[in-house]
C-alpha positions in Angstrom: 0.0 0.2 0.0 2.7 2.4 1.0 4.3 1.1 -2.4 1.1 2.4 -4.3 1.1 5.7 -2.3 5.3 6.3 -3.6 4.5 5.6 -7.2 1.6 7.8 -7.0 3.5 10.5 -5.8 6.6 10.1 -8.2 3.8 10.0 -11.0 2.5 13.3 -10.2 5.6 14.9 -9.7 6.3 13.9 -13.0 3.4 15.2 -14.9 4.0 18.1 -13.2 7.2 18.6 -14.3 6.7 17.3 -17.6 3.5 19.9 -18.3 5.8 23.1 -16.7 8.4 22.0 -19.1 6.5 22.2 -21.8 5.2 25.7 -20.5 8.7 26.6 -20.6 9.7 25.1 -24.3 6.8 27.5 -25.6 9.0 30.3 -24.0 11.8 31.8 -25.4 13.4 34.5 -23.5 14.3 38.0 -25.7 13.8 41.2 -27.2 10.5 42.2 -28.5 9.1 44.8 -30.3 6.1 46.6 -29.1 3.5 48.1 -31.0 5.3 51.7 -30.8 8.6 50.2 -31.6 9.7 50.2 -28.4 12.6 47.0 -27.9 11.5 45.2 -24.8 13.5 42.7 -23.0 11.8 39.7 -21.0 14.1 37.2 -19.7 11.3 34.7 -17.5 7.7 34.0 -18.1 5.5 36.6 -16.8 3.5 35.2 -13.6 2.7 38.3 -12.4 0.4 40.3 -15.4 -1.5 43.6 -14.9 -3.5 45.0 -17.9 -5.6 47.8 -17.4 -6.8 47.6 -21.5 -10.6 45.8 -21.7 -9.4 44.2 -24.9 -6.2 42.8 -23.3 -8.0 41.4 -20.6 -9.8 39.8 -22.1 -6.7 38.3 -24.9 -5.4 37.1 -21.2 -8.2 35.1 -20.3 -9.0 33.7 -23.8 -5.2 32.6 -23.8 -6.0 30.4 -20.3 -4.0 33.3 -18.3 -6.5 34.3 -16.1 -4.3 32.7 -13.3 -1.5 34.7 -13.8 -3.6 38.2 -13.6 -3.1 39.6 -11.1 -4.6 43.0 -11.6 -7.1 44.8 -14.1 -8.7 48.1 -14.7 -12.7 49.3 -14.0 -13.6 49.2 -17.3 -12.6 45.0 -17.9 -16.1 43.6 -17.4 -15.3 40.5 -19.4 -15.1 37.9 -19.0 -16.9 37.9 -15.7 -14.1 35.9 -13.8 -12.2 39.5 -14.6 -14.3 41.6 -12.3 -13.4 39.8 -9.7 -9.6 40.9 -10.1 -8.1 43.4 -7.9 -8.4 46.8 -9.8 -5.6 49.1 -10.6 -8.1 52.4 -11.1 -10.2 53.3 -13.9 -8.9 52.5 -17.6 -7.6 56.5 -18.3 -5.7 56.9 -15.7 -4.8 53.8 -13.4 -3.4 54.2 -10.5 0.8 53.5 -10.1 0.7 53.3 -7.0 -2.1 50.1 -7.2 -0.4 48.9 -10.0 3.7 48.8 -7.4 1.6 47.6 -4.6 0.8 44.4 -6.9 4.1 43.6 -7.7 4.0 42.9 -11.3 6.4 41.4 -13.5 4.8 42.7 -16.6 2.2 45.5 -17.0 0.1 45.7 -20.4 -0.9 48.6 -21.8 -2.1 50.6 -25.1 0.1 53.6 -24.7 -2.9 55.7 -23.9 -2.9 56.7 -20.3 -0.1 59.4 -19.1 0.5 57.0 -16.2 2.5 54.6 -18.2 5.4 57.6 -18.7 6.0 56.6 -14.8 6.7 53.0 -15.2 10.2 52.9 -16.6 11.4 54.9 -13.6 9.8 52.8 -11.6 11.5 50.1 -13.0 8.7 48.5 -13.9 8.2 46.3 -17.1 5.4 47.3 -19.5 4.7 46.4 -22.8 2.3 48.6 -25.5 -0.3 46.7 -27.2 -2.4 48.8 -29.9 -3.2 47.2 -33.1 -4.4 49.6 -35.7 -6.2 46.8 -37.5 -7.8 43.7 -37.7 -4.7 41.8 -38.5 -2.6 44.2 -36.2 -5.6 42.3 -33.6 -4.3 38.7 -34.6 -0.7 39.7 -34.7 -0.6 41.0 -31.6 -1.9 37.8 -30.4 0.9 35.8 -31.6 2.6 38.2 -29.8 1.5 38.2 -26.2 1.6 34.0 -26.7 5.7 34.2 -27.4 5.3 36.9 -24.3 3.3 34.7 -21.8 4.6 31.2 -22.9 1.4 30.5 -24.4 2.1 30.7 -27.8 0.5 27.4 -29.2 -2.9 28.4 -27.3 -2.1 31.6 -29.1 -2.1 30.2 -32.7 -4.9 27.8 -32.0 -7.1 31.1 -31.2 -5.7 32.6 -34.8 -6.5 30.0 -36.9 -9.8 29.9 -35.1 -10.2 33.3 -35.7 -8.6 33.2 -39.5 -11.3 30.4 -40.3 -14.5 32.6 -38.6 -13.5 35.6 -40.9 -12.7 33.3 -44.2 -16.4 31.6 -43.6 -17.8 35.6 -43.6 -15.5 36.5 -46.3 -16.8 33.4 -48.7 -20.2 33.9 -47.5 -20.2 37.8 -48.8 -18.5 37.3 -51.8 -20.0 38.5 -54.7 -23.2 39.9 -52.8 -24.3 43.3 -53.8 -22.9 46.2 -51.1 -25.6 47.4 -48.5 -24.8 50.9 -47.7 -24.6 51.3 -43.5 -24.4 53.9 -41.4 -22.9 53.5 -37.8 -24.5 56.3 -35.3 -22.0 55.7 -32.1 -23.4 58.6 -30.6 -26.9 60.4 -31.5 -27.1 63.0 -28.6 -27.0 65.5 -31.7 -29.0 64.0 -34.5 -27.6 66.9 -36.3 -24.4 65.7 -35.9 -23.9 62.5 -34.8 -20.8 60.6 -34.0 -19.8 57.6 -36.7 -17.0 55.7 -37.7 -15.1 56.7 -40.1 -11.9 54.9 -42.1 -9.1 53.5 -39.5 -11.6 52.2 -37.1 -12.6 48.8 -36.6 -16.0 49.4 -37.1 -15.2 50.6 -40.4 -13.1 47.6 -41.1 -15.8 45.6 -40.3 -19.0 46.7 -42.2 -16.4 46.3 -45.0 -15.9 42.6 -44.2 -19.4 42.0 -43.5 -20.1 43.1 -47.2 -21.2 46.5 -46.5 -20.4 50.0 -47.8 -19.9 52.5 -44.5 -21.4 55.7 -45.8 -18.8 57.4 -43.5 -15.7 56.0 -45.1 -14.9 59.8 -46.2 -15.0 60.9 -43.3 -11.5 62.7 -42.2 -10.8 60.4 -39.0 -11.9 56.9 -37.2 -14.1 58.7 -34.9 -16.1 61.5 -36.7 -19.2 63.8 -36.4 -21.3 63.3 -39.8 -24.2 65.9 -40.5 -27.2 65.2 -40.9 -27.0 66.5 -44.6 -24.0 64.0 -45.7 -26.5 61.1 -44.2 -29.3 62.2 -46.2 -27.6 62.2 -49.3 -25.9 58.8 -48.8 -29.3 57.7 -47.8 -27.7 54.3 -45.7 -30.0 51.3 -46.0 -29.4 50.5 -42.5 -28.3 51.8 -39.4 -26.2 50.6 -37.0 -26.0 51.8 -32.9 -24.4 50.6 -29.6 -26.5 48.9 -27.5 -25.1 50.0 -24.5 -23.8 53.6 -25.1 -24.9 57.1 -24.0 -27.9 57.0 -26.9 -30.0 55.5 -24.0 -33.5 55.9 -26.6 -35.2 53.5 -28.6 -33.3 54.6 -32.5 -37.1 54.0 -34.5 -38.9 55.8 -32.7 -36.8 58.9 -32.2 -35.2 59.3 -35.6 -39.0 58.4 -37.1 -39.7 61.6 -35.3 -37.6 63.5 -36.3 -38.2 66.0 -39.6 -35.6 64.7 -41.2 -34.4 61.2 -40.4 -37.6 59.8 -41.1 -37.1 60.6 -44.8 -33.6 57.8 -44.9 -34.2 54.5 -46.5 -32.8 52.8 -43.5 -35.5 54.6 -41.4 -38.3 54.5 -43.4 -38.0 50.3 -43.9 -37.4 49.8 -40.1 -33.9 48.5 -40.8 -32.5 50.3 -37.9 -30.2 47.8 -35.4 -28.2 47.5 -32.4 -24.7 45.5 -31.6 -23.0 45.3 -28.9 -20.2 48.0 -29.0 -17.4 46.1 -27.0 -17.4 43.2 -29.8 -17.2 45.9 -32.4 -14.7 48.5 -30.9 -12.4 46.6 -28.6 -9.4 45.0 -30.0 -9.7 41.2 -28.5 -10.7 37.9 -29.8 -14.2 38.7 -29.4 -14.2 40.8 -32.9 -14.8 38.1 -34.8 -18.2 37.6 -32.9 -18.7 41.6 -34.1 -17.9 40.3 -37.6 -20.2 37.6 -37.8 -22.8 39.9 -36.1 -22.4 42.7 -38.2 -22.9 39.9 -41.4 -26.4 38.7 -39.9 -27.1 42.4 -39.8 -26.4 43.7 -43.0 -26.9 40.2 -45.2 -29.8 38.7 -42.9 -30.4 36.4 -45.9 -27.0 34.8 -46.3 -27.7 33.1 -42.9 -31.1 31.7 -43.1 
């Protein structure tokens, strides 16, 4: 009996060693280039990671790194388990004091917070993840896999995302494009905010078989005059399901003296979408693409 217990203990220890070695084999120490061109030296597999950016946090959890995430921001609300992690403050201005107290060996950021300027002086290793397009999202997932020792899992995730993107592309190929207007904020109905070129939403509309009428805007997020909307006459209007626009789009737009004449409004083709799916640069961007495609071309998904 004692011999059996000893055998079991040895077997479990061997299994642990094999699993640990497998993880180490995925990680290669080196100098990695982040998304703002910084060279960052990472010698060991990070074990205590802080992420104040929702999309990065989602990616870490998708890579199975939830146990190594020791801090997030108040904006990191997906998956649900992320809400249980210690908070380092809000996304726009995370607390350096809170981050230091968590003793991270890696801080992941998108580079927009002024707080990150203090990291270098404190000797904290930080890495900027800020993709500009869908391909950039895939490349950054691969990069995160390399610096966290989860390259195999990252490659599997990327493969699944590429497969789903290709499936949508195949379905909408050759189908007439539909004019789409994404209303990010309609507080001012005469000058609504929309997604222009350089935004993920613009890319998703195009990939889903639509034509973004705001593609001629001068910035990724821009105000588009009602006159421009009327002249472009969108066939579909899409709005975020949980944004500052707290009204019910169809009723409000139909009552507006100008909006009610637009094709999308007249035909009742005003839809809502989870804004996190189409604006966060993480793995769920593929869900956003699939949902956008179903909205723009429902006939292809019956």
